N, C-alpha and C positions, 0 to 999 in steps of 0.2 A: 281446783282453781288453776287456771293457766298462768303463764308468765305475764306480769303487768309491766307495761312500758310507759315510762314518763317521757313525754315529748320535750326534749331539750334543744337548745341551740346546736349542740354537738350532733344530735340525731338529725336535725334538719340539714346540717352541713353534709352529713354522710349520705342522706337521702338524695339531695339535689346533686351532690357530687357524682353519685352513681347514675343519676338521670343524665347528667352531662356526658359521662363516659359512654353510656348507651347511645346517645345521640351522635357523638363523634364516630363511634364504631359503625353506626348504621346510616351515616349521612348519605352515602352513595345510593343505598337501597331506598331511602326516603325520597330522594330526588328521582329515582327510577319510577317509583310509584306515582310521583307527581307529574311525570312527563306526559302520559296520555290524557290526563284529565285536568291538569293545572298548568302552572308556569314553569315547571321543572326546576323549582328553586327551594322546595321545602327543606330538603336536607341541608343545603348550604346555609339557608337562613337560620335554621334551628341551631346548627353547629356554631355559627357566628354568635348567636345570642347566648348560648350556654357557655361558650368560651369566655364571654365578657361577664356573665352573671355569676359563675361559680366563685371567682375571687371576692365578689361583693359580700358573700355570705360570711366568710371568715372575719371580715372587719366589722360586721354588725354586732351590736351589744345585746340585742334581744330578738325574740321571734318575729315581732311586727316589723322591726327594721330589716331583718333578713328577707322576709317575703315581700316587703315593700320594695327593697332594693332589687330583688329578683324581678318583680313585676315591672318596675320602671325600666330596667335593662331590657327586658323582653319587648316592651313597647317601643323603645328607641332603636334597638339593634335588629329585631326580626321583622323582615318585610312581609308584604302581603297581608292576608287576614289573620295569620297565625300570631303575629306580634300583639295586636290588640286583644285577641281572645285569651292567649296565655297570660298576657299582662293583666287583664281584668281578673282572671281567675286568681292569680297570686295576690293582687292588691286587695280584693275583697276578703280573701282568707286572712291576710295580714291584719286587717282591721278587726277581725273577730278575735285574733290571738292577743292583741294588745302588747304593751311594752313589758312582757314577762320573759324570763329566761327559761321557764319550764311550765308546762300545763299538763293536766290529765288528758289521756288519749281521747276521751269523749269530747273534750273541748276542741281538740285537733280535728276530729271527724266532723264536728259541727262547723268548723272553719272551712273545711273542704266543701261542705254542702253550700256554704255561703259563696264560695268561689264559683261553684258550678252554677248557682242561681244567677250570679252576676254575668258569667259567660253566656248563659242562655239568653238573658235579657239583652245583652249587647249584640250577640250574633243572630238573635231572633230564630234560633234553630231548635228543633224538637227531635225527639227520638225518631229514627227511621228516615232521616233526611240525608244520610251519608256524610256525617261530619264527626268531629272529635267527641261530640255529645254522646254518640252511640257507644263509645268506649268508657267515657268518664262516668256517665250516669249509672250503669250497672255496677261499676267498681265502688262508687260511693254508697249506693244502696246496699251493697254487700257488707261494707264496713259498718254501716248503720245497723244492719241486722245482727252482725257479730257483736257490736257494742264495744269492741276494743281492737286496737291495732295489732296486738301480738297474734291473736287467733284469726283475725280477719284479713290480714295483708295478702297472704298467698291466695285466698279465695277471691279477694278483690282483683288481683292481677289476672286470675283465671277468668273472672267475669268480664274484665276489660278486653282480654284477648278474644273471648267469644263475641263480644260486641264489635270489635275490630273486624273479625272474620265475617260477621254478618253484613258488613257494609259492601262486600264484593257484589252480591246480586242486586243491591239496591239501585234505584234510580236517584241520581243526585238532584236535590231540590234547593241547594244553597251554594253560593260561591261560583267560581269559574266553571267547575265541573257541571253545574246545572245547565250551562249553555249548550252542552253536548247532547242533552236529552237522552234518548235511548242508548247512545254510544257510551254513556257513563257507566252503564251496567256491565258487570264483569271485571271491574277494577277495584282493588282494595283502597280505601280512603287513606291518604297519607297522614292527615291530621289525626284520625283515629289510631293510626299506627304509632305515631310519636307519643300520643297521649297514653297508650298502653304501656309504653316504656316508663312513664312516670310511676305507674303502679308496679311494674316489674322492679324498679329501683326501690320502691317502698318495701316490697317483700324482701329484697336483698338486704336492705338496711336493718330490717327486723331480725333476719336470720344471722 
């Protein structure tokens, strides 16, 4: 038997805190990725959002309040399409977790799936369209296959990274990048890149 992780408010604080750190450290790189195919603002937008969101977690009394606060902050502070998409992801996950201070990791994985389903419904994006969906989908599928966070987190990060890398040769079919047509090919998607950091942070929180 591997190590069992119970998902607590402290775990979520550590996870999202790590995500925030990764966003701040890589904000310039995210903006650089966004420059040729977007509005050159993904790094700044995400850094501003996470800077506002991380303090919200510590004040929340349960898991639903944590992720709802995070989602609402992303909606209000992050510009472009990323704010609504990340916001929806966390708000849908929050609803699944409910007003509890800890849940089994299979409940947490189910909540992440609900978040992805909400994000896909809002963004109308599918796999292979050069978006954050290309990183988040394989990561969550990997967690579901593992059945637990302890053994699945690193593999989920690896899957997200592979999905991120696979966006480079793709033709963008959603968002501002889609306006470029063939010129969008050869550029790594910034949304998939920041989304991969979410699972890098999860793996870090587990270890």
